[in-house]
C-alpha positions as CSV (number, residue, x, y, z in Angstrom):
1,Q,-79.8,-130.7,9.3
2,V,-82.6,-129.4,7.5
3,Q,-83.2,-125.3,7.1
4,L,-86.4,-124.1,6.6
5,V,-87.2,-120.9,5.0
6,E,-90.5,-119.1,4.9
7,S,-92.5,-116.6,2.9
8,G,-96.0,-115.2,1.8
9,G,-96.7,-113.6,5.5
10,G,-98.3,-110.3,5.2
11,V,-101.7,-108.4,6.3
12,V,-104.7,-108.9,5.0
13,Q,-108.7,-108.0,5.4
14,A,-110.3,-110.0,7.2
15,G,-112.3,-112.5,4.9
16,G,-109.2,-112.2,2.9
17,S,-106.2,-115.0,1.9
18,L,-102.9,-116.1,2.0
19,R,-100.5,-118.8,1.6
20,L,-97.9,-119.1,3.5
21,S,-94.5,-121.2,1.8
22,C,-91.8,-123.2,3.3
23,A,-89.0,-124.2,1.4
24,A,-86.7,-127.0,2.9
25,S,-83.1,-127.4,1.9
26,G,-80.1,-129.7,3.2
27,R,-81.1,-133.2,4.8
28,I,-84.1,-133.9,3.0
29,G,-84.5,-137.2,3.4
30,A,-84.8,-136.9,7.3
31,I,-88.0,-135.2,7.0
32,F,-91.0,-137.6,7.5
33,A,-93.7,-135.0,8.8
34,M,-94.1,-131.1,7.9
35,G,-96.3,-128.5,9.3
36,W,-96.9,-125.1,10.9
37,F,-97.1,-123.8,14.4
38,R,-98.1,-119.8,15.2
39,Q,-97.8,-117.8,18.0
40,A,-99.6,-114.7,18.6
41,P,-98.7,-111.7,20.9
42,G,-98.8,-113.4,24.8
43,K,-99.6,-116.3,24.1
44,E,-98.5,-120.1,23.9
45,R,-97.5,-121.4,20.0
46,E,-99.8,-123.6,18.9
47,F,-100.5,-126.3,16.7
48,V,-101.7,-125.5,12.8
49,A,-101.8,-128.3,10.6
50,A,-99.1,-131.0,9.7
51,I,-98.5,-133.3,6.7
52,N,-96.7,-136.2,6.6
53,W,-94.2,-136.2,3.8
54,S,-93.8,-139.7,2.6
55,D,-98.5,-140.7,1.9
56,D,-99.6,-136.5,2.3
57,Y,-102.1,-137.3,5.9
58,T,-102.5,-134.5,7.0
59,Y,-103.8,-133.1,10.0
60,Y,-105.4,-130.0,11.3
61,E,-106.0,-128.1,14.5
62,Y,-110.1,-127.6,15.4
63,F,-109.4,-123.5,13.9
64,A,-107.8,-124.1,11.3
65,Q,-110.2,-127.3,9.4
66,G,-112.4,-126.1,7.2
67,R,-110.6,-123.2,6.5
68,F,-106.7,-124.1,6.2
69,R,-105.1,-126.6,3.6
70,I,-102.4,-128.0,3.9
71,T,-100.2,-129.9,0.4
72,K,-96.6,-130.0,-0.5
73,D,-94.5,-130.6,-3.6
74,N,-92.1,-132.7,-3.3
75,A,-90.3,-131.5,-6.6
76,K,-89.7,-128.4,-4.5
77,T,-89.9,-129.7,-1.6
78,T,-91.9,-126.8,-0.4
79,V,-94.5,-127.3,2.3
80,Y,-97.3,-123.8,1.3
81,L,-100.7,-123.4,3.8
82,Q,-103.5,-121.8,1.8
83,M,-105.9,-119.9,4.7
84,N,-109.2,-118.6,3.8
85,S,-111.4,-116.4,5.6
86,L,-108.5,-115.1,7.8
87,K,-109.5,-114.0,10.7
88,P,-108.1,-111.7,13.0
89,E,-108.2,-114.0,15.6
90,D,-105.2,-115.8,13.6
91,T,-103.2,-112.8,13.5
92,A,-99.9,-114.4,14.5
93,V,-96.4,-115.1,13.9
94,Y,-96.2,-118.6,11.8
95,S,-94.0,-120.9,12.0
96,C,-92.8,-124.1,10.1
97,A,-91.4,-127.3,11.5
98,A,-90.4,-130.5,10.8
99,A,-90.1,-133.3,12.6
100,K,-89.4,-137.0,12.3
101,G,-94.0,-137.8,12.7
102,L,-96.9,-136.5,13.1
103,A,-97.1,-137.0,16.5
104,T,-93.4,-136.0,16.9
105,L,-94.5,-132.9,15.6
106,R,-97.4,-132.2,17.1
107,A,-95.4,-132.9,21.0
108,L,-93.2,-130.4,19.8
109,K,-90.3,-132.7,19.3
110,I,-89.5,-130.9,16.6
111,D,-85.9,-131.1,14.8
112,S,-85.7,-127.5,12.8
113,W,-87.8,-124.7,12.4
114,G,-87.7,-121.5,10.6
115,Q,-87.7,-117.9,11.1
116,G,-91.0,-117.2,11.5
117,T,-93.7,-115.3,8.9
118,Q,-95.8,-112.6,10.5
119,V,-99.7,-112.6,9.6
120,T,-101.4,-110.0,10.7
121,V,-105.9,-109.7,10.2
122,S,-107.6,-106.5,10.6
123,S,-110.9,-105.9,11.0
């Protein structure tokens, strides 16, 4: 089993930036892809971005392209989500996830979830 712990959420004004972190522990060898999802109040959970563990290939949802960047630190087994030019509609609980591949992650076939971290963007 893989354990995921997120940090870095908070309150920021529109146009500001935040960096989320997701530290993985446990059966690291079982991780093939990690990514971020978000869920706003009253809305369904949606995919944000993901990264392949082996080759750093990344994939972004349309609203994240050009504003968000997902990276990882192999030594720390940590994935980061740098979010810039934040908008009020980015307000949500952001959750980290691990899966056996990018496709399975986007299909919500998740092996492990983090507890989530709140991001609030004020106008």
